[in-house]
N, C-alpha and C positions, 0 to 999 in steps of 0.2 A: 287853388294851388296849381301852378304851372309846371310843366316838365323841367324847365330850367331851374326851378326851385329845389328839385330833388335829384337832378342828374349828377353823375360823376363827370366832372370837367376833365378834359384832356385824358380820355380813356386810352388804354393800351391798344395800339393798332399794328397792322402789318400792311405790306404793300403787295400788289399783284406779282411782282418779280421775286418776292421772298420764297423760301422753300418750305416744304412740309416739315422738314427737320427743324427749322426756326420756329414754326408754329407750335410744334410739339414741345419744344423747350420753353416757349413763352407760356403756353397753357399750364404746363407742369410747374414751372418756377413761380409764376404769379398766382397759381391756384385759381384760375378762371376757366370757364367752360366755353368761352368764345370771345371773338373780338372783331371789330369792324376792319374792313379792307379799304384803305384810303390811297388815292393817287392825287398828288398836288392839292391836298386838302379836301378833295371831293370824295364823298362816300361812293364806292363802286361795288361793294360786296360785303359779305360777312363770312367768317369761318367759325365753326363750332367743333366740339369734340365729335359730334355725329359725322360731320364732314370728313374729319380725319379718319374715323373708323371706316367710312364708305370708300375712302381712297384705297383701302386694302382690297376691296372687291373690284374696283376699277383697275387696279394694278394687276390683279389676277387675270382679268379679261385681256389686258394688253399683252401679258406674257403667255397667253394661251396654254392653259393646262397646268401651270405651276401655281396652284392656289396656296394661300398662306398656311392653311392647316397642313397640307402635304409637305410644305417646306419645314414646318416645325416638327412633324413626325419624322421626316428624313434626318433631321439633326439629332433627334433622340435615338433613332435606330442605327445611324451610321455616322460616318465622319464627313458629312456634307455641310459642316458648319461654315466653311469658307464660302461655299456657293450661296448659302443663305445670307451671309454678311454682304456679299456683292449685290444680291437681289434687294435686300433691305436698304442698302445705300442708294440704289437707283430710285427706289420708292421715296426715300427721304429727300431726294433732290427734285421731286416734282414741284412745279411752281404753283403758288397759291391760285393764280388765274385759272389753273386747270381743274381745281376742285372747289373753289369758293362758291357760295350761293350768290348769284348775281341779282336775283329779285329780292331786294331787302325791304322789309316792312320797317318804316321809320316814322318819326314824329317831328314836328317843328317845336322849337323852344317854347313858343307861346301856346301850344296845345295843353289842355288841362290833364291832370293826372288820371281822371276818370277815363278819358280817351285812351291814354297809355294802357291802363288796365284792360280795357275792352279789346284793344288790338293784340295785346299779349295773349289774352284768352282766345280770341277768335282765330289767331294764326298759330297757336300752340308754340310760341317762342319764349325764351327765357329773358331776352333783352331787346331793347329798341334803341337803335342809334338815334341821337337827337341832332337835327340839322337846322341850319339857317342858310337859306338860299343855296341848298345843295352841299354846303360845307359842313363837315362833322364838327359839332361843338361839345358833344357829350354822349352819355349813354344812360338809359334808365333800365334797371333790372327789376325782376319780381321782388327781390329783396329790398330794393329802394322803396317800392310801393308799400310793402308790408311794414317797413320801419316807419313810414309816414303815417300809416294807419295806427300803429302803436302809439305814436305821439298824440294822435287825436283821442285815443282811449284814456290818456292820463289827464 
């Protein structure tokens, strides 16, 4: 069984120039935990829920001293809601290229499912972009592998 046999074709993707806000909307609306970053068909990165959460820490360092927790507490304790809205809007305008993971573990369409499972385990990832000559053609997730194992069980 090859990766191309179980992959999701035409996965949801984002571009490096897209914003964090767009990524948040896509992850929430599509109920996915991450997606490949593609530019001109080529796989250039990946973004996950973890990357989104990490941007909060990066943003805190950029704004020197105004950490997200303090902003939330300030909103609760006073009327600094407008200030927080401004800060969150700035954060949501960060570009994907600023926080995406550039070192992507991927597989080729002709790689077998066993290799996909080993890579997912070894690199502690939930998904593997599937490529052909550097171009994204699909994605294999842990769920795809489990579903395939279930079929073999029957």
